[in-house]
C-alpha positions, 0 to 999 in steps of 0.5 A, spaced: 533 221 351 530 215 347 525 210 350 528 203 350 523 199 346 518 195 350 520 188 352 516 182 349 512 186 345 513 181 339 510 175 342 505 178 346 502 182 340 503 176 336 498 172 341 493 178 341 492 177 333 486 174 331 488 168 327 494 164 324 493 168 318 494 175 322 500 172 325 504 170 319 502 177 316 505 180 322 511 176 322 512 178 314 511 185 316 516 185 321 521 182 317 520 187 311 521 192 317 528 189 319 530 189 312 529 196 311 533 198 318 539 194 316 539 196 308 545 200 306 543 207 304 543 208 297 541 204 291 544 197 291 547 194 285 541 190 281 541 183 282 536 180 277 534 174 281 533 178 287 528 183 284 524 177 281 523 175 288 522 181 291 515 184 292 513 190 289 514 197 293 508 201 295 510 207 291 517 209 288 522 209 293 518 207 299 519 200 302 515 195 302 514 195 310 510 202 309 505 199 305 504 194 311 504 200 316 498 202 312 494 196 311 495 193 318 488 194 321 485 190 315 490 184 316 491 184 324 484 188 326 483 195 329 484 193 336 492 191 335 493 196 329 496 201 334 501 196 337 503 193 330 504 199 327 508 202 332 512 196 332 513 196 325 516 203 326 521 201 331 523 195 327 525 199 321 528 205 325 524 210 322 527 217 321 524 223 323 523 225 315 519 218 314 515 219 321 513 226 318 511 223 312 507 218 314 504 222 319 502 227 314 500 222 309 496 218 314 489 217 317 488 218 324 490 211 326 496 211 322 498 218 325 496 215 332 501 210 331 506 215 329 505 219 335 506 213 340 513 211 336 516 218 337 519 216 344 523 210 341 525 213 335 526 221 335 532 223 340 531 231 340 525 236 339 525 235 331 518 231 331 515 237 336 511 239 330 507 233 329 505 233 337 503 240 335 499 238 330 495 233 334 494 237 339 490 242 334 485 236 333 479 234 337 480 227 336 481 225 343 485 218 341 490 223 337 490 228 343 492 222 348 497 219 344 500 226 343 501 227 350 505 221 351 513 221 353 515 225 347 511 231 349 513 230 356 521 230 354 520 236 349 514 240 348 516 247 351 513 249 357 507 254 354 505 249 349 505 243 354 501 247 359 496 248 353 496 241 352 494 239 359 488 244 358 486 241 352 486 234 355 481 237 360 477 240 355 476 234 351 475 229 357 482 226 356 484 223 363 490 226 366 493 219 367 494 220 359 499 226 360 506 223 361 510 225 367 504 230 369 506 230 376 514 232 375 512 237 370 506 240 373 510 241 380 511 248 382 509 251 375 505 257 378 503 259 371 499 252 370 496 253 377 494 260 374 491 257 368 487 252 371 485 256 377 482 261 372 479 255 368 476 253 375 473 260 376 470 260 369 466 254 370 464 256 377 461 262 375 457 259 369 454 254 374 458 249 372 461 243 376 469 243 376 472 237 374 475 232 379 481 232 374 482 239 374 482 239 381 487 233 381 492 237 376 491 243 380 493 240 386 500 237 383 502 244 381 503 244 389 502 252 388 497 255 393 491 259 390 484 261 392 480 254 392 476 254 385 
């Protein structure tokens, strides 16, 4: 099930941008994305006047909004770039093929935005390979984005359990794992994995992190105290 787009995102995000120039760029980028979402499929009949006025596409066959997706950090600042890119993807109604290409070709911030947009755009497991790829990295911001609502809905149990452990290993807080309490409840295998990890740390003379104990408690499965 798709997650509804966040409310008041445009106005709230525009207010956070550093200056009027950034806000003007943001408005134009959203307009480009909106036009792409409603454009008819297939090449339309050429209108010479429209062609003369239209800005150049970033690459053959790629709409202008995708160029703006790439340059969002430069125009809107790094603090707002994630939200700007995510909103552009939602506004353009990017499909799984487009999301996959943008992820594969993108920088870490661009990949993060794709991951953040998944619950709003992909209704089904078609984008799970992108989540799997992010979870193989050691970039904690990518890992954090990967374990959001899309992963909670579509990541298979085995992969999801390892995603929880990846968060514990890399220091990503359990709060980043969407629906952790729901999916962990009654999960005996996750409890076993967490208990084993706690035992390894104890045997090595290392402290068992509070986050690990918290995740283990959420399973509700009785094990020996780590």
